[in-house]
C-alpha positions in Angstrom: -32.1 2.3 18.1 -29.7 4.6 19.9 -28.0 7.6 18.2 -24.7 5.8 18.5 -26.1 2.7 16.8 -27.5 4.8 13.9 -24.2 6.6 13.5 -22.3 3.4 13.4 -24.6 1.9 10.8 -24.3 5.1 8.7 -20.5 5.0 9.0 -20.4 1.4 7.9 -22.5 2.2 4.9 -20.3 5.1 3.9 -17.1 3.0 4.4 -18.6 0.4 2.1 -19.5 3.0 -0.6 -15.9 4.5 -0.4 -14.4 1.0 -0.8 -16.6 0.3 -3.8 -15.7 3.7 -5.3 -19.3 4.8 -5.2 -18.7 8.0 -3.1 -17.5 11.3 -4.4 -13.9 11.6 -3.3 -14.4 15.3 -2.4 -16.6 14.2 0.4 -14.1 12.3 2.5 -10.4 12.1 3.4 -8.3 9.1 2.9 -6.7 7.7 6.0 -3.0 6.9 5.7 -1.5 5.4 8.9 1.4 7.3 10.4 3.4 4.1 10.5 3.5 0.8 8.7 5.5 -2.2 9.9 7.2 -3.0 6.6 9.1 -6.0 8.0 5.9 -7.6 9.2 4.2 -6.9 5.9 7.1 -8.5 4.0 7.2 -11.5 6.3 3.4 -11.9 6.0 3.9 -12.2 2.3 6.7 -14.7 2.9 9.2 -12.8 0.8 12.8 -12.0 1.3 14.0 -8.4 1.2 15.3 -8.7 -2.3 12.1 -10.4 -3.5 9.9 -7.8 -1.9 12.0 -4.9 -3.2 12.0 -6.3 -6.8 8.4 -7.3 -6.8 7.1 -3.9 -5.7 9.8 -1.6 -7.1 11.6 -0.4 -4.0 15.3 0.1 -3.7 16.7 -2.7 -1.5 18.6 -0.2 0.6 15.4 1.8 1.2 13.5 -1.3 2.3 16.3 -2.2 4.7 16.3 1.3 6.2 12.6 1.1 6.8 12.8 -2.3 8.4 15.6 -1.3 10.7 13.9 2.0 11.5 16.8 4.1 10.2 14.1 6.0 8.1 10.4 5.9 7.7 8.3 5.7 4.5 6.9 9.1 3.5 3.2 9.5 3.1 2.9 8.3 -0.5 5.1 5.3 0.2 2.9 4.4 3.2 -0.2 4.7 1.0 1.5 2.3 -1.5 2.5 -0.1 1.2 -1.0 -0.1 2.6 -2.3 -1.0 -0.9 0.3 -3.8 -1.0 -0.8 -5.0 2.4 -4.5 -5.1 1.4 -4.2 -6.2 -2.2 -0.7 -7.7 -2.9 -1.8 -9.8 -5.9 -3.6 -6.9 -7.5 -0.5 -4.7 -7.1 1.7 -7.5 -8.5 -0.6 -7.8 -11.6 -0.7 -4.1 -12.1 3.1 -3.8 -12.0 3.9 -6.9 -14.1 3.8 -5.1 -17.5 5.8 -2.1 -16.1 8.5 -4.5 -14.9 8.8 -6.1 -18.3 9.1 -2.7 -20.1 11.5 -1.5 -17.5 13.8 -4.5 -18.0 13.9 -3.9 -21.7 14.8 -0.2 -21.2 17.0 -0.9 -18.2 15.1 1.7 -16.2 13.7 1.0 -12.7 9.9 0.4 -12.8 9.2 2.3 -9.6 11.5 4.0 -7.1 10.5 4.8 -3.5 
């Protein structure tokens, strides 16, 4: 096997270990893409802007600004959007109790 082939196999094994949470987080850096197409993500989930904003805790005006490229999500928001893109149902489940508690206290569950 070539050096490149061995390196690719090793990289794949490391990626799998990172995804499974088996690697020490001090040994790698998380990649957060410089841009995320928020409108495409929302449309892929077949949600309106108000639905997406409410489900994931964004201000509707912020979501509209991102979609119309008037502003861009900052790094932590891009990481959150990437998580939504990869695991939307898990994010929804994780936020469900927070939304119920927020409704009772009239506080926003999450603001981006």
